[in-house]
N, C-alpha and C positions, 0 to 999 in steps of 0.2 A: 798479569796488569800492566800494560802497557808503561813506555820510558823514552823521556823524552830524547835530546839526543848526549844529554850528560850525563843521563844514566838514572836519574829522579826520574818518579814519577810526576806527570804535567800535571800541574795545578788546575781544581777545578773548582768551580765557584761555591763557598758554604749553600746551604738551603737558606733558603730568607734571602739570601744577597745578591745583587745585581747584576751581571757578567759587566765584565771591564769593557768600556769602551777602547774599539782601536779606531783609529782614523790616520791615513793617512795622506799625503797628497803626490799621487801617480805622475803628474803631470799636468801642463800649467799652456793652454796657447791662445793667440786671436784668432780669433773664428771667423768672423768678418772686423773691417773699419772702414770707415770712411770719414772725412774730413772736406767742407765745404771752406775756405777761405775766401766770402762772400766780396769780404773788402777789399780784397785787392783784386778780385773781378773785375769792381765797380771801377775800383778806382780811386779809394776813400779817404783823404786824408786822415790819418789815425788820431792829430789834435783833437778833434771836432768828436774822438769818442766815448762814452760813456756807457760802456756795457753792462742790461742788465740781465745777470745769468739763468738759464731752469733747467736743472737735472730732474732726467724721467729713467725712473730703475725700474725694469722686471729680470726674473726669475724665472729658472726651467730646470728640472729634475730630469732624470731619467734612469732608469738600471740598464748596467751594460750586461754583453752576454756574456761575461767570466761573474761567479760568485765573489758578492761582494763589494764587487764593483762598480761604480752610479758617474755620471757624465753630468757637471751643475755647470748651467749657461745663465753667465750676468750683463742683461746687454742693457748700458745705458745709453739716454742720449740725449745729447749736453747743447741747448740753443742758446745762442748769445744774442739781442739787438742792441741797437742803441737805444738807452732812456729818454732822449730827442726828443727824438721822431719816429721808433718803432720799428726803425730799420735793421734788416738783421746785419749781423756780422759775422757769425760762421756758424756751422751744422757740423759736429761729431758724434757719431756713432761707432758705438765700440760693443762687439758682443764675444767676453772675453771667458772662454770656455776652462774647466778644472777638473781633470778624472781622480778619484777619490776613491781607498782603498776602506770600507766602514764595517764594521763590526761590533757587536756587543748591544745593539743598537735594539730595541721592544721595537717590533713592528707596526705598532701604533702609533708610535716618537720619532720611526725614520723621514717620516715625511717633511715636519716640521725640520728636524735634525739637518735634510738635504740643506731646505730653501731659508735655514739658520745661518746656522755653525759654518759648511762648507765656503759659501761668498763671504761670511766675515772675516777667514782665512787667508783667503786671498786678495779679498779690497785692496790692501798699501801697495800690491801687482799694478792694480786696474787704475788707481789714483795716482800714480808716478804715470802711465800710458798718455795720462789724458792731460798731465800737468808736463810731459815731453812734446805731445804734438801740437796744443797750445801756445806753445813756447817756439817750436820748430814752424808754428804758421806765423811768425810774427805778432802775437798778442801774449799779453804777461804772462807766466804757467798760472795754470788751472788746479789748482791744490782744493779738489772735493772735499767735503765736509764728508764725515765719519755717516754710513746708510746704519741706518738703527734697521736693521734684516729681521726685529721682531715686528716693531711696529709696519712693516711693511710686510710680514705675512700675514700681519690680525686684519689688516685693511683690504687684502686679499679675500680673507673668508669671508667679511664684512660684506665685501662685493658680493660673492659668488652666493650668500644666502639672498639678496638679495634679490640677486637676478629670479633665483627659483622658488623664490616664495611667489610673484604674478605671475607663473607659470602653475604653481600649484590652484590658485585660486580660480584663476579658466579653467579647469578643469572641471 
């Protein structure tokens, strides 16, 4: 019988019991970031600005070369336009990556786990970066709303299903 480091037998899941899910964030990084301050470039007075902010989010995940490691990238595109004349104020694009060690997630649940739970874990860091960049760019700090990653995942599944239906009808 194998022992773990303290002389006891390693814990095995009981029959019928789901394996214990383990997730660790091994690292986080900004893969790419761009901030265009259109107001500063044009020399527009900030007194006449009423921002209308739009946030687009997309996600990507891939397995890494090391067992149980995955890279998840959250892509945020934040645009702001003046409500009065629809002129652009700023554009912020941020690709934020994180490396996760994930064990115990059944294969059929891994894809949603990576695209829902993993981005949820690092979202507070993304929010802070966006807030800091907009503040440092001369705007009020933008504290974006919490992203519902489950709803985002479901929307993507529905979009893919809709794309496949026309292709199936053609053949």
